[in-house]
PLY file of the C-alpha trace (Angstrom):
ply
format ascii 1.0
element vertex 231
property float x
property float y
property float z
element edge 230
property int vertex1
property int vertex2
end_header
-0.05 19.91 28.16
-1.21 16.37 27.44
-4.31 15.88 25.34
-7.40 14.23 26.80
-7.14 10.46 27.00
-10.84 9.77 26.69
-12.26 12.41 24.36
-14.16 11.00 21.38
-15.46 14.40 20.23
-13.82 15.46 16.97
-13.48 19.15 16.28
-11.91 21.03 13.35
-9.84 19.95 11.44
-11.25 16.51 12.26
-14.82 17.31 11.26
-16.52 15.97 8.14
-20.11 15.44 6.97
-19.02 11.82 6.36
-18.32 11.26 10.05
-15.19 11.04 12.18
-11.87 10.14 10.51
-11.03 6.48 10.02
-7.59 4.93 10.34
-6.39 6.02 6.89
-7.03 9.69 7.64
-5.68 9.38 11.17
-2.42 8.01 9.80
-2.29 10.39 6.83
-2.56 13.64 8.77
0.55 13.03 10.93
2.40 11.75 7.85
1.55 14.98 6.01
2.92 16.96 8.96
6.10 14.85 8.88
6.58 15.46 5.15
6.09 19.21 5.57
8.64 19.33 8.39
11.14 17.25 6.38
10.86 19.55 3.37
11.05 22.72 5.48
14.22 21.54 7.22
15.82 20.48 3.94
15.18 23.97 2.57
16.49 25.57 5.78
19.71 23.50 5.68
20.62 24.43 2.11
19.07 21.56 0.16
16.97 23.95 -1.93
17.22 21.68 -4.99
15.48 18.82 -3.15
11.95 18.40 -4.50
9.01 17.08 -2.43
8.67 14.20 -4.93
12.20 13.06 -4.04
11.15 12.18 -0.49
9.56 8.93 -1.69
12.96 7.65 -2.88
14.53 8.30 0.52
11.71 6.93 2.65
12.80 4.31 5.18
14.70 1.99 4.83
16.26 4.05 2.04
17.53 3.27 -1.48
21.18 2.49 -0.70
22.27 -0.82 -2.24
18.93 -1.56 -3.90
18.41 -2.38 -7.56
16.11 0.16 -9.26
13.59 -2.59 -10.08
13.55 -3.72 -6.44
13.10 -0.16 -5.20
10.27 0.50 -7.67
8.48 -2.61 -6.40
9.01 -1.58 -2.77
7.73 1.95 -3.39
4.93 0.62 -5.63
5.61 3.03 -8.47
6.47 2.26 -12.09
10.09 1.75 -13.09
9.73 4.64 -15.53
8.67 7.03 -12.76
11.43 5.82 -10.45
14.11 6.15 -13.14
12.92 9.72 -13.75
13.34 10.53 -10.04
16.68 8.68 -9.83
17.93 10.63 -12.83
17.07 13.91 -11.13
18.69 12.87 -7.85
21.78 11.63 -9.67
22.20 14.92 -11.52
21.83 16.78 -8.20
24.48 14.62 -6.57
22.34 12.76 -4.02
22.97 9.27 -5.38
24.61 7.27 -8.14
23.59 4.23 -10.17
26.61 1.94 -10.24
27.20 -1.43 -11.93
25.86 -4.33 -9.88
28.86 -6.41 -8.74
26.66 -9.53 -8.89
25.23 -8.75 -12.34
27.16 -6.47 -14.68
24.02 -5.96 -16.78
22.24 -4.39 -13.82
22.67 -1.37 -11.58
22.58 -0.73 -7.86
21.86 2.57 -6.14
24.60 4.17 -4.04
23.74 7.14 -1.82
26.45 9.82 -1.97
27.76 11.91 0.92
25.33 14.68 -0.09
22.52 12.15 -0.01
23.58 10.91 3.43
23.66 14.51 4.66
20.10 15.00 3.39
19.00 11.82 5.15
20.45 13.14 8.43
18.44 16.34 8.02
15.31 14.33 7.25
15.73 12.15 10.34
16.48 15.17 12.54
13.26 16.80 11.30
11.25 13.72 12.28
12.95 13.60 15.69
11.87 17.23 16.23
8.24 16.31 15.62
8.49 13.17 17.75
9.84 15.23 20.65
7.04 17.78 20.30
4.35 15.10 20.09
5.80 13.23 23.08
5.57 16.43 25.11
1.96 17.00 24.05
0.78 13.40 24.49
3.16 12.56 27.38
6.25 10.43 26.73
4.49 7.27 27.96
1.52 7.59 25.63
3.74 8.48 22.67
5.97 5.46 23.34
2.84 3.28 23.46
1.63 4.81 20.18
4.95 4.01 18.46
4.90 0.46 19.82
1.38 -0.06 18.49
2.39 1.33 15.09
5.34 -1.07 14.97
2.93 -3.93 15.64
0.50 -2.64 13.01
3.28 -2.35 10.43
4.42 -5.90 11.13
0.86 -7.21 10.78
0.38 -5.26 7.55
3.69 -6.48 6.10
2.70 -10.08 6.82
-0.81 -9.66 5.41
0.07 -7.51 2.38
3.68 -8.29 1.33
5.35 -6.00 -1.19
5.09 -7.12 -4.84
8.11 -8.74 -6.45
10.32 -6.63 -8.71
8.85 -6.23 -12.15
5.25 -6.76 -10.97
4.35 -3.23 -9.88
1.41 -2.98 -12.26
-0.24 -6.11 -10.89
-0.43 -4.67 -7.37
-3.95 -3.75 -6.26
-2.64 -0.77 -4.28
-4.04 2.56 -5.44
-1.39 4.55 -7.29
0.85 1.52 -7.65
2.04 2.60 -11.08
3.05 6.19 -11.67
4.58 7.43 -14.88
7.02 10.30 -15.43
4.33 12.95 -16.03
2.42 11.86 -12.95
5.60 12.03 -10.85
6.25 15.57 -12.08
2.63 16.46 -11.42
2.78 15.23 -7.84
5.96 17.23 -7.30
4.34 20.41 -8.63
1.18 19.90 -6.59
3.20 19.25 -3.42
5.28 22.37 -4.03
2.09 24.34 -4.63
0.60 23.05 -1.38
3.71 24.09 0.54
3.93 27.56 -1.03
0.23 28.27 -1.45
0.68 28.69 -5.22
-2.75 27.79 -6.65
-1.53 27.92 -10.27
1.21 25.41 -9.46
-1.32 23.16 -7.73
-3.60 23.21 -10.79
-0.68 22.59 -13.15
0.39 19.63 -11.01
-3.09 18.11 -11.10
-3.22 18.54 -14.87
0.13 16.76 -15.28
-1.07 13.90 -13.08
-4.21 13.52 -15.15
-2.16 13.47 -18.35
0.13 10.85 -16.86
-2.79 8.61 -15.94
-4.18 8.84 -19.48
-0.77 7.93 -20.90
-0.49 5.06 -18.45
-3.86 3.72 -19.64
-2.73 3.89 -23.24
0.52 2.10 -22.36
-1.40 -0.63 -20.51
-3.67 -1.14 -23.51
-0.67 -1.36 -25.83
0.98 -3.92 -23.51
-2.17 -6.05 -23.55
-2.28 -5.95 -27.35
1.37 -7.05 -27.51
0.70 -9.89 -25.07
-2.29 -11.03 -27.15
-0.21 -11.01 -30.33
2.51 -13.07 -28.64
-0.08 -15.56 -27.43
-1.40 -15.94 -30.98
0 1
1 2
2 3
3 4
4 5
5 6
6 7
7 8
8 9
9 10
10 11
11 12
12 13
13 14
14 15
15 16
16 17
17 18
18 19
19 20
20 21
21 22
22 23
23 24
24 25
25 26
26 27
27 28
28 29
29 30
30 31
31 32
32 33
33 34
34 35
35 36
36 37
37 38
38 39
39 40
40 41
41 42
42 43
43 44
44 45
45 46
46 47
47 48
48 49
49 50
50 51
51 52
52 53
53 54
54 55
55 56
56 57
57 58
58 59
59 60
60 61
61 62
62 63
63 64
64 65
65 66
66 67
67 68
68 69
69 70
70 71
71 72
72 73
73 74
74 75
75 76
76 77
77 78
78 79
79 80
80 81
81 82
82 83
83 84
84 85
85 86
86 87
87 88
88 89
89 90
90 91
91 92
92 93
93 94
94 95
95 96
96 97
97 98
98 99
99 100
100 101
101 102
102 103
103 104
104 105
105 106
106 107
107 108
108 109
109 110
110 111
111 112
112 113
113 114
114 115
115 116
116 117
117 118
118 119
119 120
120 121
121 122
122 123
123 124
124 125
125 126
126 127
127 128
128 129
129 130
130 131
131 132
132 133
133 134
134 135
135 136
136 137
137 138
138 139
139 140
140 141
141 142
142 143
143 144
144 145
145 146
146 147
147 148
148 149
149 150
150 151
151 152
152 153
153 154
154 155
155 156
156 157
157 158
158 159
159 160
160 161
161 162
162 163
163 164
164 165
165 166
166 167
167 168
168 169
169 170
170 171
171 172
172 173
173 174
174 175
175 176
176 177
177 178
178 179
179 180
180 181
181 182
182 183
183 184
184 185
185 186
186 187
187 188
188 189
189 190
190 191
191 192
192 193
193 194
194 195
195 196
196 197
197 198
198 199
199 200
200 201
201 202
202 203
203 204
204 205
205 206
206 207
207 208
208 209
209 210
210 211
211 212
212 213
213 214
214 215
215 216
216 217
217 218
218 219
219 220
220 221
221 222
222 223
223 224
224 225
225 226
226 227
227 228
228 229
229 230
């Protein structure tokens, strides 16, 4: 049954003492549902070694053919965090880092057949949700919603272009730089959220906090080095 077209009354889980949800929350909640469905389907289809943190690497348009530095800039995470995730995915057989034919000093990411199979499962999971939401909202309203989101993404891309490779830390986006410990912490917290394991959630948050402290120390060290070079 289609949801009401005109209702402005928010009920649980859309209630908060701060007021009704704004656009960030309204976008985040469906995205969280999409991520949960992706991970559930990956587990169901035999990709039990795929970690929730790996989803960021495979988010659209995907890593195939990209240089690691370019992908880190696009995802707005540090190169260290990305290389940690790429190393895991490479060991698990989802991708490879091959010599760049245009620059033998560099590497390019190549998605393997196992990685392509995982991407198919991920896309099928999203199609499942899209079909369910279209039935609930009506196909016409869901098609209009997707068209509006395409427009919003194009406007956002024009207004806030992705940072160039090698400039992740200068981006004002929250969480733009994420180190290895923080990446592991996010993975643990996500796994804890999915399984209901409170200890794993707490451990993940602790790792993220440690990663942020380390990142601050690294930033301070970089600034000292820059100052010494300037002198």
